[in-house]
MARKOLDO-483561 format. One record per residue (C-alpha): chain; residue number from 1; z, x negated, y; residue in three letters. Coordinates in Angstrom, 3 decimals. Layout:
<recs>
{"A",NUM,{Z,X,Y},"ALA"};
...
</recs>
This chain:
<recs>
{"A",1,{-2.812,12.844,-14.185},"MET"};
{"A",2,{-6.388,11.653,-14.459},"ASP"};
{"A",3,{-6.017,8.877,-11.901},"TRP"};
{"A",4,{-5.858,5.454,-13.544},"SER"};
{"A",5,{-6.774,2.995,-10.781},"ILE"};
{"A",6,{-3.719,1.059,-9.531},"PRO"};
{"A",7,{-3.162,1.320,-5.773},"ILE"};
{"A",8,{-1.443,-1.133,-3.434},"TYR"};
{"A",9,{-0.834,0.464,-0.040},"VAL"};
{"A",10,{-0.161,-1.719,3.010},"ILE"};
{"A",11,{0.983,0.238,6.040},"HIS"};
{"A",12,{2.698,-0.586,9.308},"SER"};
{"A",13,{5.519,1.436,10.827},"ARG"};
{"A",14,{3.866,0.889,14.214},"GLN"};
{"A",15,{0.451,2.225,13.194},"ASP"};
{"A",16,{-0.566,4.500,16.055},"GLU"};
{"A",17,{-3.468,6.109,14.160},"VAL"};
{"A",18,{-1.896,7.031,10.803},"PHE"};
{"A",19,{1.770,7.982,10.585},"ARG"};
{"A",20,{3.951,5.953,8.233},"ILE"};
{"A",21,{5.564,9.181,7.038},"GLU"};
{"A",22,{2.221,10.406,5.715},"ASP"};
{"A",23,{1.648,7.180,3.800},"ALA"};
{"A",24,{5.132,7.316,2.307},"VAL"};
{"A",25,{4.652,10.946,1.242},"LYS"};
{"A",26,{1.310,10.148,-0.370},"ALA"};
{"A",27,{2.785,7.226,-2.303},"VAL"};
{"A",28,{5.739,9.354,-3.423},"GLU"};
{"A",29,{3.403,12.111,-4.606},"LEU"};
{"A",30,{1.265,9.669,-6.569},"LEU"};
{"A",31,{4.377,8.087,-8.093},"SER"};
{"A",32,{5.641,11.489,-9.223},"LYS"};
{"A",33,{2.284,12.004,-10.909},"ARG"};
{"A",34,{2.782,8.723,-12.789},"LYS"};
{"A",35,{0.105,6.820,-10.857},"ALA"};
{"A",36,{0.447,3.067,-10.591},"SER"};
{"A",37,{1.102,2.780,-6.860},"VAL"};
{"A",38,{3.076,0.387,-4.699},"GLU"};
{"A",39,{3.796,0.524,-0.962},"LEU"};
{"A",40,{4.204,-2.534,1.252},"LYS"};
{"A",41,{5.546,-1.608,4.689},"ILE"};
{"A",42,{4.742,-4.023,7.504},"VAL"};
{"A",43,{6.801,-4.241,10.680},"GLU"};
{"A",44,{5.557,-4.838,14.224},"GLY"};
{"A",45,{1.819,-4.514,13.627},"VAL"};
{"A",46,{-0.378,-1.876,15.242},"THR"};
{"A",47,{-3.322,-0.231,13.499},"HIS"};
{"A",48,{-5.748,-2.539,15.274},"TYR"};
{"A",49,{-3.656,-5.716,14.923},"GLY"};
{"A",50,{-5.481,-6.816,11.792},"THR"};
{"A",51,{-4.109,-10.356,12.088},"TYR"};
{"A",52,{-0.702,-8.926,11.187},"GLY"};
{"A",53,{-1.944,-7.875,7.778},"PHE"};
{"A",54,{-2.950,-11.368,6.642},"ILE"};
{"A",55,{0.362,-12.234,4.976},"GLU"};
{"A",56,{0.796,-8.840,3.277},"PRO"};
{"A",57,{-2.752,-9.167,1.927},"LEU"};
{"A",58,{-1.933,-12.632,0.580},"LYS"};
{"A",59,{1.138,-11.148,-1.099},"GLU"};
{"A",60,{-1.081,-8.552,-2.751},"ALA"};
{"A",61,{-2.813,-11.272,-4.772},"ILE"};
{"A",62,{0.085,-11.588,-7.214},"SER"};
{"A",63,{0.199,-7.789,-7.554},"TRP"};
{"A",64,{-3.537,-7.709,-8.304},"ILE"};
{"A",65,{-3.194,-10.422,-10.930},"ARG"};
{"A",66,{-0.202,-8.710,-12.530},"ARG"};
{"A",67,{-1.405,-5.105,-12.473},"VAL"};
{"A",68,{-5.122,-5.515,-12.921},"TRP"};
{"A",69,{-4.517,-8.079,-15.628},"GLY"};
{"A",70,{-3.218,-5.211,-17.748},"GLN"};
{"A",71,{-6.654,-3.576,-17.863},"PHE"};
</recs>
């Protein structure tokens, strides 16, 4: 696989624009191709409820430091 950029996906089960199943499939496909990808599933937040993504984004900071620190 030529893809080398680590990906951290944050997705809500209640997203009414993009289906959670599609996000899960995409992450699984990337994982099978040995991409560095992680999925954080959020509960109870709609696509437009951006306030609900604040905590998951804060949690991504440690992932960024850990994963991007390897490059």
